[in-house]
C-alpha positions in Angstrom: -13.1 -17.2 -20.0 -9.6 -18.3 -19.1 -8.6 -17.7 -15.5 -5.0 -17.5 -14.3 -4.6 -18.0 -10.5 -1.2 -17.0 -9.1 -0.6 -17.9 -5.4 2.5 -16.9 -3.4 2.0 -17.1 0.3 4.6 -19.2 2.2 1.9 -20.2 4.8 0.5 -23.1 2.8 -2.9 -24.3 3.9 -2.9 -21.6 6.6 -2.7 -18.8 4.1 -5.8 -16.6 4.0 -4.9 -15.1 0.6 -4.4 -18.5 -1.0 -7.7 -19.7 0.5 -9.8 -16.8 -0.6 -8.2 -16.6 -4.1 -8.6 -20.3 -4.7 -12.2 -20.2 -3.6 -12.7 -17.2 -5.9 -11.3 -19.1 -8.9 -13.3 -22.2 -8.2 -16.5 -20.1 -7.9 -15.8 -18.5 -11.2 -15.3 -21.9 -12.7 -18.6 -23.1 -11.3 -20.5 -20.0 -12.5 -19.7 -20.8 -16.2 -18.9 -24.3 -17.4 -16.9 -22.9 -20.3 -14.4 -21.2 -18.0 -10.9 -22.7 -17.7 -8.4 -22.4 -14.9 -4.6 -22.4 -14.8 -2.9 -22.4 -11.4 0.6 -21.2 -10.8 1.7 -22.0 -7.2 4.8 -19.9 -6.6 5.5 -21.7 -3.4 5.4 -25.2 -4.7 7.1 -24.2 -7.9 9.0 -20.9 -7.3 10.4 -19.0 -10.3 14.1 -18.5 -10.1 15.3 -15.0 -9.3 16.6 -13.3 -12.4 20.3 -13.5 -12.8 23.1 -12.7 -15.4 22.0 -15.5 -17.7 18.4 -14.2 -17.8 19.5 -10.6 -18.1 21.7 -11.4 -21.1 19.6 -14.3 -22.5 16.4 -12.2 -23.1 18.4 -10.0 -25.5 20.3 -12.9 -27.2 18.8 -14.5 -30.4 17.2 -17.9 -29.6 19.8 -19.8 -31.7 22.7 -18.1 -29.9 21.6 -18.7 -26.3 23.6 -20.9 -24.0 21.8 -23.9 -22.5 21.5 -22.0 -19.2 20.1 -18.9 -21.0 17.6 -21.0 -22.9 16.5 -22.6 -19.6 15.9 -19.4 -17.7 14.3 -17.5 -20.6 12.1 -20.5 -21.3 10.8 -20.2 -17.7 9.9 -16.6 -18.4 8.3 -17.5 -21.8 6.0 -20.0 -20.1 4.9 -17.4 -17.5 4.2 -14.9 -20.2 2.2 -17.4 -22.3 0.0 -18.1 -19.3 -0.6 -14.4 -18.7 -1.4 -13.6 -22.3 -3.8 -16.6 -22.5 -5.8 -15.4 -19.5 -8.9 -13.2 -19.6 -9.0 -12.9 -15.8 -5.9 -12.9 -13.5 -6.1 -13.5 -9.7 -3.0 -12.6 -7.8 -2.8 -13.8 -4.2 -0.2 -12.6 -1.7 0.4 -12.0 1.9 1.5 -8.6 3.1 5.2 -9.2 4.0 7.3 -6.4 5.3 4.9 -3.9 3.8 5.1 -5.4 0.3 4.3 -8.4 -1.7 6.0 -11.8 -1.3 9.4 -12.3 -2.9 8.0 -15.2 -4.9 5.4 -12.9 -6.5 8.0 -10.3 -7.2 10.0 -12.9 -9.1 6.9 -13.7 -11.2 6.6 -10.0 -11.9 10.3 -9.9 -13.0 9.7 -12.7 -15.4 6.6 -11.3 -17.0 7.8 -7.7 -17.3 9.9 -7.9 -20.5 10.7 -5.3 -23.0 9.4 -6.3 -26.4 7.1 -8.9 -24.9 4.8 -7.3 -22.3 5.8 -3.7 -22.9 7.6 -1.7 -25.6 9.3 1.7 -25.8 8.2 4.0 -28.7 8.4 7.6 -29.7 5.7 8.5 -27.1 7.3 6.5 -24.3 6.5 3.0 -22.9 3.4 1.2 -24.0 1.9 -1.8 -22.2 1.2 -4.8 -24.4 -0.8 -7.0 -21.9 -4.3 -5.6 -22.5 -7.9 -6.7 -22.2 -7.3 -8.4 -18.8 -9.4 -8.2 -15.6 -7.1 -8.5 -12.6 -8.0 -9.1 -9.0 -5.4 -8.7 -6.2 -6.2 -10.7 -3.1 -4.0 -9.3 -0.3 -4.0 -10.6 3.3 -2.5 -8.5 6.1 -2.1 -8.7 9.9 -3.0 -5.1 10.3 -5.3 -2.5 8.6 -3.5 -0.7 5.8 -6.3 0.5 3.6 -7.1 3.4 5.8 -5.8 5.4 8.8 -2.2 6.1 9.7 -0.9 2.8 8.4 -1.8 3.6 4.7 1.7 5.0 4.2 3.2 1.6 4.9 1.2 -0.2 2.1 3.7 -0.6 -0.7 2.1 -3.7 -2.0 -1.0 -2.4 -3.7 0.6 0.8 -5.2 3.4 -1.3 -6.5 1.2 -3.9 -8.1 -1.2 -1.3 -9.6 1.9 0.6 -10.9 3.6 -2.4 -12.6 0.4 -4.0 -13.9 -0.7 -0.6 -15.3 2.7 -0.2 -17.0 2.2 -3.6 -18.7 -1.2 -2.6 -19.9 -3.4 -4.1 -17.1 -5.4 -1.2 -15.8 -8.7 -2.9 -14.8 -7.6 -3.9 -11.4 -9.7 -4.6 -8.3 -8.4 -5.3 -4.8 -9.9 -7.8 -2.3 -8.3 -7.2 1.1 -8.3 -9.6 4.0 -7.3 -7.2 6.7 -6.6 -7.4 10.4 -6.0 -11.1 10.6 -3.3 -10.5 13.3 -5.9 -8.9 15.6 -7.5 -12.0 17.0 -10.0 -14.7 16.0 -12.9 -12.4 15.7 -11.0 -10.1 13.4 -10.0 -13.1 11.2 -13.6 -14.2 11.0 -14.8 -10.7 10.1 -12.0 -10.2 7.5 -12.7 -13.5 5.8 -16.4 -12.8 5.7 -15.9 -9.4 4.1 -13.6 -10.8 1.5 -15.9 -13.7 0.7 -18.8 -11.3 0.3 -16.9 -9.3 -2.2 -15.9 -12.4 -4.1 -19.5 -13.6 -4.1 -20.6 -10.3 -5.6 -18.1 -10.5 -8.4 -19.1 -14.1 -9.1 -22.8 -13.3 -9.1 -22.1 -10.5 -11.6 -20.1 -12.9 -13.7 -22.9 -15.5 -13.6 -25.4 -12.8 -14.8 -23.1 -11.9 -17.8 -22.7 -15.6 -18.7 -26.5 -16.1 -18.6 -27.1 -13.1 -20.8 -24.5 -14.1 -23.4 
């Protein structure tokens, strides 16, 4: 199994989403020696925001692209290659102003390409990125999975929507909630997220053993 880990929190080593997602990927690796891992750190190596050269370059034949168009489209091509090669995708982000990080949004912009990851046909759009298992690891200062604050969670609905549009419909969410509510809340949130990760890894180990 090929695993793609995409991290995006600007908090570095202090990031709860990066920590849990990284531990998750490492545990999946340990569960099956045949597994492989590709890490895309969007903080250490952020993708450029799409611009005019990108917008025109993706519709320009390869041989006719300017050097700048070739550069920015090449960045997108690499991100797409990583995605298509993965069996399991782990996306890690903090909850920033009620949505995902801007660095992760740039990754989405680079992998959402007509003719590459989706196509329009007589019956409308069709996602071309299929057969993937996706996990979203989301850390938030408050509780947004239930109660009155649910309406402010634009991160999970957005990611489910865009991933589904691209063909990735098998999506699970691992939340690390309430980390802004004090040390005890942080401990509880991390423990709950780790328990969910361990359950997934245990199931993966069982599948590998039965194969």
